[in-house]
C-alpha positions in Angstrom: 0.0 0.0 0.0 1.4 3.4 -0.8 1.8 6.3 1.4 -1.3 8.6 1.7 -1.0 12.0 0.0 -1.1 15.0 2.3 -4.1 17.4 2.6 -3.2 21.0 1.6 -5.1 22.9 4.1 -6.7 26.3 2.9 -5.5 29.5 4.9 -7.9 30.8 7.5 -8.5 33.8 5.4 -9.0 33.3 1.7 -10.7 34.6 -1.3 -14.1 33.4 -2.1 -16.6 33.7 -5.0 -20.4 33.1 -4.6 -22.8 33.0 -7.4 -26.2 31.3 -8.2 -27.0 28.7 -10.6 -29.7 26.3 -11.8 -29.5 22.5 -12.1 -32.1 19.9 -12.1 -34.8 22.5 -12.5 -33.7 23.9 -9.1 -31.9 27.0 -7.8 -28.6 26.6 -6.0 -25.9 28.9 -4.6 -22.3 28.0 -4.9 -19.4 29.6 -3.0 -15.8 28.8 -4.2 -12.7 29.2 -1.9 -9.3 29.7 -3.2 -5.6 29.2 -2.2 -3.4 32.1 -2.2 -2.2 31.1 -5.6 -5.6 31.2 -7.1 -6.2 27.4 -7.2 -9.6 26.2 -6.1 -9.5 24.5 -2.7 -13.3 24.2 -1.7 -16.8 24.3 -3.1 -19.9 24.9 -1.1 -23.3 24.3 -2.6 -26.8 25.0 -1.1 -30.3 24.8 -2.4 -32.8 27.5 -2.0 -35.0 25.2 0.3 -33.2 24.6 3.4 -32.8 20.9 4.5 -34.3 19.7 1.2 -33.0 16.4 -0.1 -31.6 18.1 -3.1 -29.7 20.6 -1.0 -28.3 17.8 1.3 -27.1 15.8 -1.6 -25.4 18.8 -3.5 -23.8 19.9 -0.1 -22.4 16.5 0.3 -21.1 16.3 -3.1 -19.3 19.6 -2.8 -17.8 18.4 0.6 -16.3 15.4 -1.2 -15.1 17.5 -4.1 -13.5 19.9 -1.6 -11.5 17.1 0.1 -10.5 15.8 -3.2 -9.2 19.1 -4.3 -7.3 19.5 -1.0 -5.6 16.2 -1.7 -4.5 17.3 -5.1 -7.1 15.8 -7.4 -7.3 18.2 -10.5 -10.5 20.0 -10.9 -10.8 18.6 -14.5 -10.6 15.0 -13.2 -13.6 15.6 -10.9 -15.5 17.6 -13.4 -15.2 14.8 -16.1 -16.3 12.1 -13.8 -19.7 13.7 -13.1 -23.0 12.8 -14.9 -23.5 14.6 -18.3 -26.7 14.6 -20.7 -26.4 13.3 -24.2 -25.1 16.7 -25.3 -22.2 16.6 -22.9 -23.6 19.2 -20.5 -23.3 18.6 -16.8 -26.5 17.5 -15.1 -25.9 17.9 -11.4 -25.2 21.2 -9.5 -21.8 20.3 -8.6 -20.9 19.5 -12.5 -22.6 22.9 -13.5 -20.3 24.7 -11.0 -17.1 22.9 -12.0 -18.0 23.6 -15.8 -18.4 27.2 -15.1 -15.2 27.4 -13.2 -13.4 25.6 -15.9 -14.9 28.0 -18.6 -13.7 30.9 -16.6 -10.2 29.3 -16.6 -10.2 28.6 -12.8 
């Protein structure tokens, strides 16, 4: 078994971008935290309906993506692993967020 990668923790004070999006016919809010070098280190997702199943699942997905990013998994690897429709568009809220960030050159 190989040695585990080390988690790169984010600084206590860090840049953050927040924006709204739609996925699966629902409204979500995303907040993206950055390392000092501009790399994405965390993603938060919430649904407009507090404690909804869609919001819980989006939030859980964002936590797992954040942990993966902090362990060095490239954003593009995560993004390409997520579900897409027949036209190649992201289906879920995390995919929509990561696609938008990739288009912006993050």
